[in-house]
C-alpha positions as CSV (number, residue, x, y, z in Angstrom):
1,M,0.0,0.0,0.0
2,D,1.2,3.5,-0.8
3,L,2.5,5.3,2.3
4,Y,1.2,8.6,1.0
5,I,-2.4,7.2,0.9
6,V,-2.0,5.7,4.4
7,A,-0.7,8.9,5.8
8,K,-3.5,10.9,4.2
9,E,-6.2,8.6,5.5
10,I,-4.8,8.6,9.1
11,I,-4.4,12.4,9.1
12,L,-7.8,13.1,7.6
13,N,-9.7,10.6,9.7
14,Y,-7.9,10.8,13.0
15,G,-6.1,14.1,13.0
16,Y,-3.9,14.9,16.0
17,F,-4.8,11.6,17.7
18,G,-3.5,9.8,14.7
19,I,-0.2,11.6,15.0
20,F,-0.1,10.7,18.7
21,F,-1.0,7.1,18.1
22,L,1.5,6.5,15.3
23,S,4.3,8.2,17.2
24,M,3.5,6.0,20.2
25,I,3.5,2.7,18.4
26,E,6.6,3.7,16.4
27,A,8.5,4.1,19.7
28,I,7.5,0.5,20.7
29,F,7.7,-1.5,17.4
30,F,6.4,0.2,14.3
31,P,8.9,0.4,11.5
32,I,7.8,3.8,9.9
33,P,9.2,6.9,11.7
34,P,6.6,9.4,12.8
35,D,8.3,12.1,10.7
36,V,6.4,10.8,7.6
37,F,3.1,11.3,9.3
38,L,4.1,14.5,10.9
39,L,5.1,16.0,7.6
40,S,1.9,14.8,6.1
41,S,-0.1,16.4,8.9
42,T,1.1,19.8,8.1
43,Y,0.6,19.2,4.4
44,F,-3.0,18.3,5.0
45,G,-3.7,21.4,7.1
46,L,-3.0,20.4,10.7
47,D,-1.3,23.0,13.0
48,P,2.5,22.3,12.9
49,L,3.0,23.1,16.6
50,L,0.1,21.0,17.9
51,S,1.2,18.2,15.5
52,T,4.7,18.4,17.0
53,V,3.4,18.3,20.6
54,M,1.2,15.3,19.8
55,A,4.1,13.5,18.1
56,T,6.4,14.2,21.0
57,L,3.9,13.1,23.6
58,G,3.2,10.0,21.6
59,T,6.9,9.2,21.4
60,V,7.3,9.8,25.2
61,V,4.4,7.5,26.0
62,G,5.5,4.8,23.5
63,G,9.1,5.1,24.6
64,T,8.0,4.7,28.2
65,I,6.0,1.6,27.2
66,G,9.1,0.2,25.3
67,Y,11.2,1.0,28.4
68,F,8.9,-1.0,30.7
69,L,8.7,-3.9,28.2
70,G,12.5,-3.9,28.1
71,Y,12.7,-3.7,31.9
72,K,10.1,-6.4,32.5
73,F,10.8,-8.9,29.8
74,G,14.4,-7.9,29.0
75,H,16.6,-9.9,26.6
76,P,14.3,-12.7,25.5
77,I,11.5,-10.5,24.0
78,F,14.0,-8.0,22.7
79,L,15.9,-10.7,20.8
80,K,12.6,-11.9,19.2
81,L,11.8,-8.4,17.9
82,F,15.3,-7.1,17.1
83,N,18.6,-8.5,16.0
84,E,21.2,-9.5,18.6
85,K,23.7,-7.0,17.2
86,Y,21.4,-4.2,18.4
87,L,21.7,-5.5,22.0
88,I,25.5,-5.6,21.8
89,K,25.9,-2.3,20.1
90,G,23.2,-0.8,22.4
91,E,25.1,-1.8,25.5
92,E,28.3,-0.3,24.0
93,F,26.4,2.9,23.1
94,F,24.8,3.2,26.6
95,N,28.1,2.6,28.3
96,K,29.8,5.2,26.2
97,Y,27.1,8.0,26.0
98,G,24.6,7.3,28.8
99,V,21.7,9.7,28.9
100,F,23.2,11.7,26.0
101,G,22.7,8.6,23.9
102,I,18.9,8.9,24.3
103,V,19.1,12.6,23.2
104,I,21.2,11.6,20.2
105,A,18.9,8.7,19.3
106,G,15.8,10.9,19.6
107,F,17.2,13.5,17.3
108,T,18.9,11.3,14.7
109,P,17.8,8.3,12.5
110,I,19.1,5.8,15.1
111,P,16.1,3.5,15.6
112,Y,14.5,5.0,18.7
113,K,12.4,2.0,19.6
114,V,15.5,-0.1,20.0
115,I,16.9,2.6,22.4
116,A,13.7,2.7,24.4
117,W,13.7,-1.0,24.9
118,L,17.4,-1.0,25.8
119,S,16.9,1.8,28.3
120,G,14.6,-0.5,30.2
121,I,16.9,-3.6,29.8
122,F,19.9,-1.6,31.1
123,E,17.7,0.0,33.9
124,M,18.4,3.6,33.0
125,N,16.7,6.1,35.3
126,L,13.2,6.4,34.0
127,C,12.9,10.1,34.7
128,L,16.2,10.8,32.9
129,F,15.0,8.6,30.0
130,V,11.7,10.6,29.7
131,I,13.5,14.0,29.8
132,A,16.1,12.9,27.3
133,T,13.4,11.6,25.0
134,F,11.7,14.9,25.1
135,I,14.9,16.9,24.5
136,G,15.8,14.7,21.5
137,R,12.5,14.3,19.9
138,F,10.8,17.7,20.2
139,P,13.4,19.7,18.2
140,R,13.5,17.0,15.6
141,F,9.7,17.0,15.2
142,I,9.5,20.8,15.2
143,M,12.0,20.9,12.4
144,V,10.1,18.3,10.4
145,A,6.7,20.0,11.0
146,Y,7.9,23.5,10.1
147,F,10.7,22.9,7.6
148,G,10.2,19.3,6.4
149,D,9.1,20.3,2.9
150,L,11.9,22.8,2.6
151,I,14.4,20.3,3.8
152,K,13.1,17.8,1.3
153,N,13.2,20.2,-1.7
154,L,16.1,22.6,-1.1
155,K,19.8,22.7,-0.5
156,I,18.9,23.9,3.0
157,G,18.4,20.2,3.8
158,A,22.0,19.5,3.2
159,I,23.0,22.5,5.3
160,L,20.7,21.5,8.1
161,A,21.9,17.9,8.0
162,F,25.4,19.1,8.3
163,F,24.6,21.2,11.4
164,I,22.7,18.3,13.0
165,F,25.6,16.0,12.3
166,A,28.1,18.6,13.8
167,L,25.9,19.0,16.9
168,C,25.9,15.3,17.4
169,L,29.7,15.2,17.0
170,I,30.1,18.0,19.6
171,I,27.8,16.2,22.1
172,I,29.8,13.0,21.5
173,K,33.1,14.8,21.9
174,I,31.9,16.5,25.1
175,K,30.8,13.2,26.6
176,K,34.3,11.6,25.9
């Protein structure tokens, strides 16, 4: 099925709740990032700020569910849903970056759902996890909602991607 048609149907039929729900399930297991639906929501006339807030809240709720699933069921369920290499790389990532890793994962294309589960498995402080999720996801979603179409169509996307990459490198360097 065409993703454009799915996005259009969800946005037109469920509006802001659709954005919330898709962002929530993406943070647990859904393979399509909420950015696709967030960009579609503004294209189909929803308010960018409210769409961003709903996507962020959905991600925080879904991430928290993923966190608790990881905490409660740990390795066995994780390994049924995700590749073992994610567990190994995730542990290295958490040991190296800690809470900053959540911010980085929330802002970049790193699969957030994997990070949410691993946060529970490795028993990260839940409050720090939620705060880091918000700090990482909200700026990403606000950029997608307000500038997504520009980023897609203009050279500004390359410039913005460079600055995002540079910011991540700075954060990583500071953490070392």
